[in-house]
C-alpha positions as CSV (number, residue, x, y, z in Angstrom):
1,M,0.2,0.2,-0.1
2,L,1.4,3.6,-0.7
3,C,0.6,5.0,2.6
4,S,2.9,2.1,4.3
5,H,5.6,3.1,1.8
6,F,6.2,7.1,2.8
7,Q,5.4,6.4,6.5
8,P,9.0,6.0,7.4
9,V,9.7,8.8,4.7
10,V,7.3,11.6,6.6
11,L,7.9,10.4,10.3
12,D,11.8,11.0,9.6
13,S,11.2,14.3,8.2
14,L,8.8,15.5,11.0
15,C,12.0,14.1,13.6
16,K,14.3,16.2,11.8
17,G,12.3,19.1,11.5
18,A,10.9,19.0,15.0
19,D,14.5,20.2,16.0
20,R,14.3,23.3,14.4
21,L,11.0,24.4,15.6
22,P,11.5,27.0,18.2
23,V,8.6,25.3,21.0
24,I,8.1,21.9,21.2
25,V,5.7,20.2,23.3
26,R,6.5,16.5,24.6
27,G,2.6,14.6,25.7
28,N,-0.2,12.7,25.0
29,V,-1.8,16.4,24.0
30,A,-2.7,18.5,21.0
31,W,-0.9,21.8,21.0
32,T,-0.4,25.4,18.5
33,V,2.2,27.9,19.3
34,V,1.2,31.4,18.2
35,R,4.1,34.5,18.1
36,L,1.5,37.4,19.6
37,D,4.7,39.8,19.5
38,P,8.4,39.5,19.6
39,S,8.5,39.0,22.8
40,H,5.6,36.6,23.3
41,V,4.5,33.1,22.0
42,R,0.9,31.5,22.9
43,V,0.8,28.2,23.8
44,T,-2.3,26.4,23.7
45,L,-2.4,23.0,24.9
46,I,-5.5,20.4,24.7
47,D,-6.7,17.3,26.2
48,S,-6.3,15.0,23.1
49,G,-9.2,12.3,24.2
50,Y,-11.8,13.1,22.4
51,I,-13.4,9.7,22.9
52,D,-12.0,9.2,26.4
53,P,-11.4,12.5,27.9
54,A,-8.6,12.0,30.8
55,E,-6.1,14.1,32.3
56,R,-3.3,14.4,30.6
57,Q,0.6,16.0,31.3
58,A,2.8,18.0,29.0
59,E,6.3,19.1,29.2
60,I,6.7,22.6,27.1
61,V,10.3,23.2,25.9
62,L,11.6,26.0,24.6
63,Q,14.0,25.0,22.3
64,H,15.5,28.3,20.2
65,L,13.8,31.0,23.0
66,N,15.1,32.3,25.7
67,G,12.5,32.6,27.8
68,I,11.9,35.2,31.0
69,S,8.8,34.2,32.4
70,C,5.3,32.1,31.7
71,R,1.9,32.7,32.5
72,D,-1.1,30.3,32.3
73,I,-3.6,33.4,30.9
74,L,-6.7,31.4,32.1
75,S,-6.5,31.6,35.5
76,G,-3.6,34.7,35.5
77,K,-1.3,32.7,37.4
78,P,2.3,32.8,36.4
79,L,4.4,29.4,36.4
80,D,7.7,28.7,37.0
81,L,9.8,28.4,33.9
82,I,12.9,26.0,35.2
83,D,15.6,25.4,32.7
84,Q,13.2,26.8,29.5
85,S,10.6,24.0,30.0
86,I,7.6,23.6,32.2
87,N,5.4,20.7,33.2
88,L,1.9,20.9,33.6
89,S,-1.4,18.9,33.4
90,V,-4.1,19.7,31.5
91,P,-7.5,18.8,32.8
92,A,-10.0,16.1,31.3
93,G,-11.7,17.8,27.9
94,S,-10.3,20.8,28.6
95,M,-7.3,23.2,27.7
96,R,-4.4,25.9,29.0
97,V,-3.4,28.7,27.4
98,I,0.3,29.4,28.8
99,D,2.3,32.7,27.5
100,F,6.2,32.9,27.4
101,T,7.6,35.9,27.3
102,H,11.6,35.4,25.8
103,V,14.2,37.9,24.9
104,P,13.0,38.9,21.5
């Protein structure tokens, strides 16, 4: 089948390209990153369990950004950015929105 022939090629390209992303998210969550301005990015995390909602663990890593601070915009609370990463949970059936301030 054609799809199975290209799957290893696509997976290899995705893995190589991930190293060049400014932000990477690890964990079983859906995510997106949006640049707000020259010194801010917003990461949105969503529970990936459409059929089986559950609390999900995620790690956000700033790969090519020098992060200064971050905060959860829904709660308004600051979060601890340690070694350019943060570990957090996404509630079942919900989302988290995290803003990062970094050196432009």
